[in-house]
All heavy atoms as a GROMACS GRO file, in nm:
protein
  531
    1MET      N    1  -0.169   0.579  -0.042
    1MET     CA    2  -0.141   0.566   0.098
    1MET      C    3  -0.053   0.443   0.119
    1MET      O    4  -0.082   0.336   0.069
    1MET     CB    5  -0.273   0.552   0.174
    1MET     CG    6  -0.254   0.535   0.321
    1MET     SD    7  -0.407   0.511   0.415
    1MET     CE    8  -0.504   0.647   0.360
    2ARG      N    9   0.053   0.463   0.193
    2ARG     CA   10   0.142   0.352   0.223
    2ARG      C   11   0.082   0.264   0.332
    2ARG      O   12   0.025   0.314   0.427
    2ARG     CB   13   0.275   0.405   0.273
    2ARG     CG   14   0.354   0.477   0.166
    2ARG     CD   15   0.471   0.549   0.228
    2ARG     NE   16   0.413   0.663   0.300
    2ARG     CZ   17   0.470   0.723   0.402
    2ARG    NH1   18   0.583   0.684   0.447
    2ARG    NH2   19   0.411   0.824   0.462
    3ARG      N   20   0.091   0.134   0.313
    3ARG     CA   21   0.041   0.042   0.415
    3ARG      C   22   0.153  -0.052   0.457
    3ARG      O   23   0.231  -0.096   0.376
    3ARG     CB   24  -0.076  -0.037   0.360
    3ARG     CG   25  -0.192   0.053   0.333
    3ARG     CD   26  -0.311  -0.023   0.292
    3ARG     NE   27  -0.414   0.071   0.256
    3ARG     CZ   28  -0.542   0.051   0.275
    3ARG    NH1   29  -0.582  -0.060   0.327
    3ARG    NH2   30  -0.628   0.141   0.240
    4HIS      N   31   0.154  -0.082   0.580
    4HIS     CA   32   0.252  -0.173   0.635
    4HIS      C   33   0.178  -0.288   0.701
    4HIS      O   34   0.072  -0.268   0.762
    4HIS     CB   35   0.340  -0.101   0.737
    4HIS     CG   36   0.453  -0.185   0.786
    4HIS    ND1   37   0.442  -0.263   0.897
    4HIS    CD2   38   0.577  -0.204   0.738
    4HIS    CE1   39   0.556  -0.328   0.917
    4HIS    NE2   40   0.640  -0.293   0.822
    5PHE      N   41   0.233  -0.405   0.689
    5PHE     CA   42   0.167  -0.524   0.741
    5PHE      C   43   0.128  -0.511   0.887
    5PHE      O   44   0.018  -0.547   0.927
    5PHE     CB   45   0.258  -0.647   0.722
    5PHE     CG   46   0.201  -0.771   0.781
    5PHE    CD1   47   0.093  -0.835   0.722
    5PHE    CD2   48   0.252  -0.824   0.896
    5PHE    CE1   49   0.039  -0.951   0.777
    5PHE    CE2   50   0.200  -0.940   0.952
    5PHE     CZ   51   0.093  -1.002   0.892
    6GLY      N   52   0.215  -0.453   0.968
    6GLY     CA   53   0.190  -0.445   1.112
    6GLY      C   54   0.120  -0.317   1.156
    6GLY      O   55   0.104  -0.293   1.273
    7GLN      N   56   0.077  -0.236   1.060
    7GLN     CA   57   0.016  -0.106   1.095
    7GLN      C   58  -0.136  -0.118   1.099
    7GLN      O   59  -0.198  -0.167   1.007
    7GLN     CB   60   0.059  -0.002   0.992
    7GLN     CG   61   0.024   0.138   1.029
    7GLN     CD   62   0.072   0.238   0.925
    7GLN    OE1   63   0.075   0.206   0.808
    7GLN    NE2   64   0.107   0.356   0.969
    8THR      N   65  -0.195  -0.070   1.206
    8THR     CA   66  -0.341  -0.076   1.222
    8THR      C   67  -0.406   0.044   1.155
    8THR      O   68  -0.340   0.142   1.120
    8THR     CB   69  -0.380  -0.077   1.370
    8THR    OG1   70  -0.340   0.047   1.427
    8THR    CG2   71  -0.316  -0.194   1.443
    9LYS      N   72  -0.539   0.038   1.140
    9LYS     CA   73  -0.614   0.151   1.084
    9LYS      C   74  -0.594   0.274   1.170
    9LYS      O   75  -0.579   0.385   1.120
    9LYS     CB   76  -0.763   0.119   1.078
    9LYS     CG   77  -0.805   0.034   0.963
    9LYS     CD   78  -0.957   0.022   0.966
    9LYS     CE   79  -1.007  -0.065   0.854
    9LYS     NZ   80  -1.154  -0.076   0.858
   10ALA      N   81  -0.598   0.256   1.301
   10ALA     CA   82  -0.582   0.368   1.393
   10ALA      C   83  -0.444   0.433   1.377
   10ALA      O   84  -0.431   0.556   1.382
   10ALA     CB   85  -0.603   0.323   1.537
   11ALA      N   86  -0.342   0.352   1.357
   11ALA     CA   87  -0.207   0.406   1.339
   11ALA      C   88  -0.196   0.482   1.207
   11ALA      O   89  -0.133   0.588   1.201
   11ALA     CB   90  -0.104   0.293   1.343
   12ARG      N   91  -0.258   0.429   1.099
   12ARG     CA   92  -0.257   0.499   0.970
   12ARG      C   93  -0.330   0.632   0.982
   12ARG      O   94  -0.285   0.735   0.930
   12ARG     CB   95  -0.322   0.415   0.861
   12ARG     CG   96  -0.234   0.306   0.807
   12ARG     CD   97  -0.287   0.246   0.677
   12ARG     NE   98  -0.423   0.195   0.685
   12ARG     CZ   99  -0.456   0.073   0.723
   12ARG    NH1  100  -0.362  -0.013   0.754
   12ARG    NH2  101  -0.582   0.035   0.728
   13GLN      N  102  -0.445   0.631   1.050
   13GLN     CA  103  -0.523   0.753   1.067
   13GLN      C  104  -0.444   0.855   1.148
   13GLN      O  105  -0.439   0.973   1.112
   13GLN     CB  106  -0.655   0.722   1.136
   13GLN     CG  107  -0.741   0.844   1.158
   13GLN     CD  108  -0.875   0.811   1.220
   13GLN    OE1  109  -0.925   0.699   1.206
   13GLN    NE2  110  -0.933   0.904   1.290
   14ALA      N  111  -0.383   0.813   1.256
   14ALA     CA  112  -0.306   0.904   1.341
   14ALA      C  113  -0.189   0.964   1.264
   14ALA      O  114  -0.161   1.084   1.276
   14ALA     CB  115  -0.256   0.831   1.465
   15ALA      N  116  -0.121   0.883   1.184
   15ALA     CA  117  -0.008   0.933   1.105
   15ALA      C  118  -0.055   1.034   1.001
   15ALA      O  119   0.008   1.138   0.982
   15ALA     CB  120   0.064   0.816   1.037
   16TRP      N  121  -0.167   1.005   0.934
   16TRP     CA  122  -0.220   1.096   0.832
   16TRP      C  123  -0.262   1.228   0.895
   16TRP      O  124  -0.232   1.335   0.844
   16TRP     CB  125  -0.339   1.032   0.760
   16TRP     CG  126  -0.383   1.106   0.638
   16TRP    CD1  127  -0.346   1.082   0.509
   16TRP    CD2  128  -0.473   1.219   0.632
   16TRP    NE1  129  -0.406   1.170   0.425
   16TRP    CE2  130  -0.484   1.256   0.497
   16TRP    CE3  131  -0.543   1.290   0.727
   16TRP    CZ2  132  -0.564   1.363   0.456
   16TRP    CZ3  133  -0.622   1.398   0.686
   16TRP    CH2  134  -0.632   1.432   0.552
   17LEU      N  135  -0.332   1.222   1.009
   17LEU     CA  136  -0.378   1.344   1.077
   17LEU      C  137  -0.260   1.427   1.129
   17LEU      O  138  -0.263   1.550   1.124
   17LEU     CB  139  -0.474   1.310   1.190
   17LEU     CG  140  -0.610   1.258   1.146
   17LEU    CD1  141  -0.690   1.209   1.265
   17LEU    CD2  142  -0.688   1.363   1.069
   18ALA      N  143  -0.156   1.361   1.176
   18ALA     CA  144  -0.037   1.433   1.222
   18ALA      C  145   0.031   1.504   1.105
   18ALA      O  146   0.073   1.620   1.118
   18ALA     CB  147   0.060   1.336   1.290
   19GLU      N  148   0.040   1.435   0.993
   19GLU     CA  149   0.101   1.495   0.874
   19GLU      C  150   0.016   1.612   0.824
   19GLU      O  151   0.069   1.717   0.786
   19GLU     CB  152   0.115   1.389   0.764
   19GLU     CG  153   0.200   1.432   0.648
   19GLU     CD  154   0.218   1.320   0.545
   19GLU    OE1  155   0.194   1.203   0.576
   19GLU    OE2  156   0.256   1.355   0.431
   20PHE      N  157  -0.117   1.597   0.827
   20PHE     CA  158  -0.208   1.704   0.787
   20PHE      C  159  -0.190   1.825   0.879
   20PHE      O  160  -0.177   1.938   0.833
   20PHE     CB  161  -0.353   1.654   0.794
   20PHE     CG  162  -0.456   1.760   0.766
   20PHE    CD1  163  -0.490   1.794   0.637
   20PHE    CD2  164  -0.520   1.826   0.871
   20PHE    CE1  165  -0.585   1.892   0.611
   20PHE    CE2  166  -0.615   1.923   0.847
   20PHE     CZ  167  -0.647   1.957   0.716
   21SER      N  168  -0.186   1.801   1.009
   21SER     CA  169  -0.170   1.908   1.106
   21SER      C  170  -0.038   1.982   1.086
   21SER      O  171  -0.034   2.106   1.087
   21SER     CB  172  -0.177   1.851   1.247
   21SER     OG  173  -0.150   1.949   1.342
   22ASP      N  174   0.069   1.907   1.066
   22ASP     CA  175   0.200   1.969   1.045
   22ASP      C  176   0.202   2.053   0.918
   22ASP      O  177   0.254   2.165   0.918
   22ASP     CB  178   0.309   1.862   1.037
   22ASP     CG  179   0.334   1.793   1.170
   22ASP    OD1  180   0.290   1.847   1.274
   22ASP    OD2  181   0.398   1.687   1.170
   23ALA      N  182   0.146   2.000   0.810
   23ALA     CA  183   0.145   2.073   0.683
   23ALA      C  184   0.060   2.199   0.694
   23ALA      O  185   0.098   2.306   0.644
   23ALA     CB  186   0.094   1.983   0.571
   24LEU      N  187  -0.054   2.189   0.758
   24LEU     CA  188  -0.145   2.303   0.770
   24LEU      C  189  -0.087   2.412   0.859
   24LEU      O  190  -0.091   2.530   0.825
   24LEU     CB  191  -0.281   2.258   0.823
   24LEU     CG  192  -0.390   2.364   0.825
   24LEU    CD1  193  -0.420   2.415   0.684
   24LEU    CD2  194  -0.516   2.307   0.887
   25THR      N  195  -0.030   2.375   0.973
   25THR     CA  196   0.025   2.476   1.063
   25THR      C  197   0.156   2.534   1.010
   25THR      O  198   0.193   2.644   1.048
   25THR     CB  199   0.044   2.421   1.205
   25THR    OG1  200   0.124   2.304   1.202
   25THR    CG2  201  -0.090   2.393   1.271
   26THR      N  202   0.224   2.463   0.922
   26THR     CA  203   0.341   2.520   0.856
   26THR      C  204   0.298   2.630   0.760
   26THR      O  205   0.361   2.734   0.752
   26THR     CB  206   0.420   2.411   0.781
   26THR    OG1  207   0.465   2.313   0.875
   26THR    CG2  208   0.538   2.469   0.707
   27LEU      N  209   0.189   2.605   0.690
   27LEU     CA  210   0.138   2.701   0.594
   27LEU      C  211   0.068   2.818   0.664
   27LEU      O  212   0.082   2.933   0.624
   27LEU     CB  213   0.040   2.631   0.498
   27LEU     CG  214  -0.008   2.707   0.377
   27LEU    CD1  215   0.110   2.748   0.289
   27LEU    CD2  216  -0.105   2.622   0.297
   28HIS      N  217  -0.008   2.789   0.768
   28HIS     CA  218  -0.084   2.890   0.844
   28HIS      C  219  -0.063   2.868   0.994
   28HIS      O  220  -0.145   2.801   1.058
   28HIS     CB  221  -0.233   2.882   0.811
   28HIS     CG  222  -0.266   2.911   0.670
   28HIS    ND1  223  -0.263   3.038   0.617
   28HIS    CD2  224  -0.301   2.830   0.568
   28HIS    CE1  225  -0.295   3.034   0.490
   28HIS    NE2  226  -0.317   2.908   0.457
   29PRO      N  227   0.044   2.923   1.052
   29PRO     CA  228   0.074   2.900   1.194
   29PRO      C  229  -0.037   2.942   1.289
   29PRO      O  230  -0.052   2.884   1.396
   29PRO     CB  231   0.199   2.983   1.218
   29PRO     CG  232   0.259   3.005   1.084
   29PRO     CD  233   0.146   3.004   0.986
   30ARG      N  234  -0.120   3.038   1.250
   30ARG     CA  235  -0.227   3.086   1.338
   30ARG      C  236  -0.335   2.980   1.361
   30ARG      O  237  -0.416   2.993   1.452
   30ARG     CB  238  -0.290   3.212   1.281
   30ARG     CG  239  -0.359   3.186   1.151
   30ARG     CD  240  -0.397   3.310   1.078
   30ARG     NE  241  -0.428   3.267   0.941
   30ARG     CZ  242  -0.512   3.326   0.865
   30ARG    NH1  243  -0.575   3.431   0.906
   30ARG    NH2  244  -0.535   3.282   0.745
   31LEU      N  245  -0.337   2.875   1.279
   31LEU     CA  246  -0.437   2.769   1.295
   31LEU      C  247  -0.397   2.663   1.398
   31LEU      O  248  -0.472   2.570   1.422
   31LEU     CB  249  -0.463   2.701   1.161
   31LEU     CG  250  -0.535   2.785   1.056
   31LEU    CD1  251  -0.551   2.707   0.928
   31LEU    CD2  252  -0.669   2.832   1.108
   32SER      N  253  -0.281   2.680   1.458
   32SER     CA  254  -0.237   2.585   1.559
   32SER      C  255  -0.338   2.579   1.672
   32SER      O  256  -0.372   2.680   1.732
   32SER     CB  257  -0.101   2.626   1.613
   32SER     OG  258  -0.057   2.534   1.709
   33GLY      N  259  -0.394   2.461   1.696
   33GLY     CA  260  -0.494   2.442   1.799
   33GLY      C  261  -0.635   2.476   1.755
   33GLY      O  262  -0.728   2.470   1.834
   34ARG      N  263  -0.653   2.512   1.627
   34ARG     CA  264  -0.784   2.552   1.577
   34ARG      C  265  -0.830   2.471   1.457
   34ARG      O  266  -0.918   2.514   1.383
   34ARG     CB  267  -0.781   2.699   1.536
   34ARG     CG  268  -0.756   2.792   1.649
   34ARG     CD  269  -0.752   2.932   1.599
   34ARG     NE  270  -0.762   3.025   1.711
   34ARG     CZ  271  -0.775   3.153   1.698
   34ARG    NH1  272  -0.781   3.206   1.579
   34ARG    NH2  273  -0.784   3.229   1.804
   35ILE      N  274  -0.774   2.357   1.437
   35ILE     CA  275  -0.809   2.274   1.321
   35ILE      C  276  -0.946   2.210   1.345
   35ILE      O  277  -0.974   2.160   1.453
   35ILE     CB  278  -0.702   2.166   1.297
   35ILE    CG1  279  -0.569   2.232   1.262
   35ILE    CG2  280  -0.745   2.069   1.188
   35ILE    CD1  281  -0.452   2.138   1.255
   36GLU      N  282  -1.028   2.212   1.243
   36GLU     CA  283  -1.158   2.145   1.250
   36GLU      C  284  -1.136   1.998   1.215
   36GLU      O  285  -1.124   1.961   1.098
   36GLU     CB  286  -1.255   2.210   1.152
   36GLU     CG  287  -1.286   2.354   1.188
   36GLU     CD  288  -1.377   2.420   1.087
   36GLU    OE1  289  -1.459   2.350   1.024
   36GLU    OE2  290  -1.365   2.542   1.071
   37TRP      N  291  -1.129   1.915   1.317
   37TRP     CA  292  -1.091   1.775   1.298
   37TRP      C  293  -1.196   1.695   1.222
   37TRP      O  294  -1.163   1.598   1.154
   37TRP     CB  295  -1.058   1.710   1.432
   37TRP     CG  296  -0.932   1.769   1.487
   37TRP    CD1  297  -0.921   1.852   1.594
   37TRP    CD2  298  -0.800   1.755   1.435
   37TRP    NE1  299  -0.790   1.890   1.612
   37TRP    CE2  300  -0.713   1.831   1.515
   37TRP    CE3  301  -0.745   1.685   1.327
   37TRP    CZ2  302  -0.576   1.839   1.493
   37TRP    CZ3  303  -0.608   1.693   1.304
   37TRP    CH2  304  -0.525   1.769   1.386
   38ASP      N  305  -1.323   1.734   1.231
   38ASP     CA  306  -1.426   1.664   1.154
   38ASP      C  307  -1.399   1.679   1.004
   38ASP      O  308  -1.415   1.584   0.927
   38ASP     CB  309  -1.565   1.717   1.186
   38ASP     CG  310  -1.612   1.677   1.324
   38ASP    OD1  311  -1.557   1.577   1.378
   38ASP    OD2  312  -1.700   1.744   1.379
   39ALA      N  313  -1.357   1.797   0.962
   39ALA     CA  314  -1.324   1.820   0.822
   39ALA      C  315  -1.200   1.740   0.783
   39ALA      O  316  -1.195   1.678   0.676
   39ALA     CB  317  -1.301   1.968   0.795
   40ALA      N  318  -1.100   1.740   0.871
   40ALA     CA  319  -0.977   1.664   0.843
   40ALA      C  320  -1.008   1.515   0.829
   40ALA      O  321  -0.956   1.447   0.740
   40ALA     CB  322  -0.875   1.688   0.954
   41LEU      N  323  -1.094   1.463   0.917
   41LEU     CA  324  -1.132   1.322   0.907
   41LEU      C  325  -1.208   1.293   0.778
   41LEU      O  326  -1.192   1.186   0.719
   41LEU     CB  327  -1.217   1.281   1.028
   41LEU     CG  328  -1.140   1.259   1.157
   41LEU    CD1  329  -1.237   1.239   1.273
   41LEU    CD2  330  -1.047   1.139   1.144
   42HIS      N  331  -1.289   1.387   0.734
   42HIS     CA  332  -1.360   1.370   0.607
   42HIS      C  333  -1.260   1.351   0.493
   42HIS      O  334  -1.277   1.262   0.409
   42HIS     CB  335  -1.451   1.489   0.578
   42HIS     CG  336  -1.503   1.492   0.440
   42HIS    ND1  337  -1.602   1.406   0.396
   42HIS    CD2  338  -1.469   1.568   0.332
   42HIS    CE1  339  -1.626   1.430   0.268
   42HIS    NE2  340  -1.547   1.528   0.228
   43TYR      N  341  -1.156   1.434   0.490
   43TYR     CA  342  -1.054   1.421   0.386
   43TYR      C  343  -0.981   1.287   0.397
   43TYR      O  344  -0.951   1.223   0.297
   43TYR     CB  345  -0.954   1.537   0.393
   43TYR     CG  346  -1.016   1.672   0.365
   43TYR    CD1  347  -0.998   1.778   0.451
   43TYR    CD2  348  -1.093   1.693   0.250
   43TYR    CE1  349  -1.056   1.902   0.426
   43TYR    CE2  350  -1.150   1.817   0.225
   43TYR     CZ  351  -1.131   1.920   0.312
   43TYR     OH  352  -1.187   2.043   0.287
   44PHE      N  353  -0.953   1.244   0.520
   44PHE     CA  354  -0.885   1.116   0.540
   44PHE      C  355  -0.971   1.000   0.488
   44PHE      O  356  -0.924   0.915   0.414
   44PHE     CB  357  -0.853   1.095   0.688
   44PHE     CG  358  -0.802   0.957   0.720
   44PHE    CD1  359  -0.673   0.920   0.686
   44PHE    CD2  360  -0.884   0.863   0.781
   44PHE    CE1  361  -0.626   0.793   0.714
   44PHE    CE2  362  -0.836   0.736   0.809
   44PHE     CZ  363  -0.707   0.701   0.776
   45TYR      N  364  -1.099   0.999   0.528
   45TYR     CA  365  -1.188   0.891   0.487
   45TYR      C  366  -1.216   0.893   0.337
   45TYR      O  367  -1.248   0.791   0.278
   45TYR     CB  368  -1.319   0.895   0.564
   45TYR     CG  369  -1.304   0.862   0.711
   45TYR    CD1  370  -1.369   0.937   0.808
   45TYR    CD2  371  -1.225   0.756   0.754
   45TYR    CE1  372  -1.356   0.907   0.943
   45TYR    CE2  373  -1.211   0.726   0.888
   45TYR     CZ  374  -1.277   0.801   0.981
   45TYR     OH  375  -1.264   0.771   1.115
   46SER      N  376  -1.203   1.010   0.276
   46SER     CA  377  -1.224   1.022   0.131
   46SER      C  378  -1.103   0.974   0.052
   46SER      O  379  -1.110   0.964  -0.070
   46SER     CB  380  -1.254   1.167   0.094
   46SER     OG  381  -1.372   1.210   0.156
   47GLY      N  382  -0.993   0.949   0.121
   47GLY     CA  383  -0.873   0.903   0.053
   47GLY      C  384  -0.793   1.015  -0.011
   47GLY      O  385  -0.709   0.990  -0.098
   48THR      N  386  -0.816   1.137   0.033
   48THR     CA  387  -0.745   1.253  -0.021
   48THR      C  388  -0.602   1.255   0.032
   48THR      O  389  -0.578   1.224   0.148
   48THR     CB  390  -0.818   1.382   0.023
   48THR    OG1  391  -0.955   1.370  -0.009
   48THR    CG2  392  -0.761   1.504  -0.046
   49THR      N  393  -0.508   1.294  -0.054
   49THR     CA  394  -0.370   1.306  -0.008
   49THR      C  395  -0.360   1.425   0.086
   49THR      O  396  -0.444   1.515   0.085
   49THR     CB  397  -0.273   1.328  -0.126
   49THR    OG1  398  -0.304   1.453  -0.189
   49THR    CG2  399  -0.280   1.215  -0.227
   50VAL      N  400  -0.257   1.426   0.167
   50VAL     CA  401  -0.240   1.533   0.265
   50VAL      C  402  -0.228   1.669   0.196
   50VAL      O  403  -0.292   1.766   0.236
   50VAL     CB  404  -0.118   1.507   0.356
   50VAL    CG1  405  -0.086   1.627   0.442
   50VAL    CG2  406  -0.142   1.385   0.442
   51ALA      N  407  -0.148   1.676   0.090
   51ALA     CA  408  -0.129   1.803   0.019
   51ALA      C  409  -0.261   1.855  -0.037
   51ALA      O  410  -0.293   1.973  -0.024
   51ALA     CB  411  -0.027   1.786  -0.092
   52ASP      N  412  -0.339   1.766  -0.099
   52ASP     CA  413  -0.468   1.807  -0.153
   52ASP      C  414  -0.566   1.845  -0.042
   52ASP      O  415  -0.644   1.938  -0.056
   52ASP     CB  416  -0.529   1.696  -0.239
   52ASP     CG  417  -0.456   1.678  -0.371
   52ASP    OD1  418  -0.383   1.771  -0.412
   52ASP    OD2  419  -0.473   1.571  -0.432
   53ALA      N  420  -0.561   1.773   0.068
   53ALA     CA  421  -0.650   1.802   0.181
   53ALA      C  422  -0.621   1.939   0.240
   53ALA      O  423  -0.714   2.015   0.270
   53ALA     CB  424  -0.636   1.694   0.288
   54VAL      N  425  -0.494   1.974   0.252
   54VAL     CA  426  -0.457   2.106   0.305
   54VAL      C  427  -0.507   2.214   0.210
   54VAL      O  428  -0.563   2.315   0.253
   54VAL     CB  429  -0.305   2.115   0.328
   54VAL    CG1  430  -0.262   2.259   0.355
   54VAL    CG2  431  -0.263   2.025   0.442
   55THR      N  432  -0.489   2.194   0.080
   55THR     CA  433  -0.536   2.292  -0.018
   55THR      C  434  -0.687   2.308  -0.011
   55THR      O  435  -0.738   2.420  -0.008
   55THR     CB  436  -0.494   2.248  -0.161
   55THR    OG1  437  -0.352   2.236  -0.165
   55THR    CG2  438  -0.541   2.347  -0.265
   56GLN      N  439  -0.760   2.197  -0.007
   56GLN     CA  440  -0.905   2.202   0.000
   56GLN      C  441  -0.952   2.266   0.131
   56GLN      O  442  -1.049   2.343   0.131
   56GLN     CB  443  -0.964   2.062  -0.014
   56GLN     CG  444  -0.948   2.004  -0.152
   56GLN     CD  445  -0.998   1.862  -0.159
   56GLN    OE1  446  -1.081   1.820  -0.079
   56GLN    NE2  447  -0.949   1.786  -0.257
   57TYR      N  448  -0.886   2.235   0.240
   57TYR     CA  449  -0.921   2.292   0.370
   57TYR      C  450  -0.906   2.444   0.366
   57TYR      O  451  -0.993   2.517   0.414
   57TYR     CB  452  -0.830   2.232   0.478
   57TYR     CG  453  -0.864   2.270   0.619
   57TYR    CD1  454  -0.950   2.192   0.695
   57TYR    CD2  455  -0.809   2.383   0.678
   57TYR    CE1  456  -0.981   2.224   0.826
   57TYR    CE2  457  -0.840   2.418   0.809
   57TYR     CZ  458  -0.926   2.339   0.882
   57TYR     OH  459  -0.956   2.372   1.012
   58CYS      N  460  -0.797   2.491   0.310
   58CYS     CA  461  -0.772   2.636   0.302
   58CYS      C  462  -0.872   2.703   0.209
   58CYS      O  463  -0.922   2.812   0.240
   58CYS     CB  464  -0.630   2.662   0.254
   58CYS     SG  465  -0.505   2.614   0.375
   59LEU      N  466  -0.903   2.641   0.097
   59LEU     CA  467  -1.000   2.699   0.004
   59LEU      C  468  -1.139   2.706   0.067
   59LEU      O  469  -1.210   2.805   0.051
   59LEU     CB  470  -1.006   2.618  -0.125
   59LEU     CG  471  -0.889   2.632  -0.220
   59LEU    CD1  472  -0.901   2.533  -0.336
   59LEU    CD2  473  -0.880   2.774  -0.273
   60ALA      N  474  -1.178   2.604   0.139
   60ALA     CA  475  -1.311   2.599   0.200
   60ALA      C  476  -1.327   2.704   0.310
   60ALA      O  477  -1.438   2.747   0.339
   60ALA     CB  478  -1.338   2.460   0.257
   61ARG      N  479  -1.216   2.746   0.368
   61ARG     CA  480  -1.222   2.843   0.477
   61ARG      C  481  -1.172   2.981   0.435
   61ARG      O  482  -1.149   3.067   0.518
   61ARG     CB  483  -1.143   2.792   0.596
   61ARG     CG  484  -1.224   2.688   0.670
   61ARG     CD  485  -1.141   2.576   0.725
   61ARG     NE  486  -1.230   2.470   0.768
   61ARG     CZ  487  -1.272   2.373   0.690
   61ARG    NH1  488  -1.237   2.370   0.564
   61ARG    NH2  489  -1.353   2.279   0.734
   62ASN      N  490  -1.154   3.001   0.305
   62ASN     CA  491  -1.111   3.129   0.249
   62ASN      C  492  -0.982   3.181   0.313
   62ASN      O  493  -0.969   3.299   0.342
   62ASN     CB  494  -1.221   3.236   0.261
   62ASN     CG  495  -1.341   3.202   0.180
   62ASN    OD1  496  -1.331   3.147   0.071
   62ASN    ND2  497  -1.459   3.232   0.232
   63LEU      N  498  -0.889   3.089   0.336
   63LEU     CA  499  -0.758   3.129   0.393
   63LEU      C  500  -0.668   3.170   0.278
   63LEU      O  501  -0.655   3.098   0.179
   63LEU     CB  502  -0.697   3.013   0.470
   63LEU     CG  503  -0.778   2.964   0.589
   63LEU    CD1  504  -0.713   2.837   0.646
   63LEU    CD2  505  -0.785   3.069   0.696
   64GLU      N  506  -0.605   3.284   0.292
   64GLU     CA  507  -0.516   3.331   0.187
   64GLU      C  508  -0.384   3.259   0.193
   64GLU      O  509  -0.337   3.222   0.300
   64GLU     CB  510  -0.493   3.481   0.205
   64GLU     CG  511  -0.617   3.565   0.189
   64GLU     CD  512  -0.591   3.711   0.214
   64GLU    OE1  513  -0.474   3.750   0.226
   64GLU    OE2  514  -0.688   3.786   0.219
   65GLU      N  515  -0.325   3.241   0.078
   65GLU     CA  516  -0.192   3.180   0.071
   65GLU      C  517  -0.090   3.283   0.119
   65GLU      O  518  -0.105   3.403   0.100
   65GLU     CB  519  -0.159   3.139  -0.073
   65GLU     CG  520  -0.247   3.027  -0.124
   65GLU     CD  521  -0.229   2.898  -0.048
   65GLU    OE1  522  -0.115   2.866  -0.009
   65GLU    OE2  523  -0.329   2.830  -0.025
   66ASN      N  524   0.016   3.234   0.183
   66ASN     CA  525   0.122   3.326   0.232
   66ASN      C  526   0.208   3.373   0.119
   66ASN      O  527   0.233   3.316   0.024
   66ASN     CB  528   0.207   3.256   0.338
   66ASN     CG  529   0.129   3.234   0.466
   66ASN    OD1  530   0.029   3.300   0.489
   66ASN    ND2  531   0.175   3.144   0.546
   0.00000   0.00000   0.00000
């Protein structure tokens, strides 16, 4: 995870969640507005990369790859 001197925890979290949302809805557009944010926060707090988090999220919900 990239850190910047002037970046707060809230800003890092918001950036990670936005990137996660963009990656997930790009892969599965039907999930727009239906993301389980508690699960996304779990991946963020676990230190999971966005790409791995999207893969794990899809596997946990039995979403087929396009």
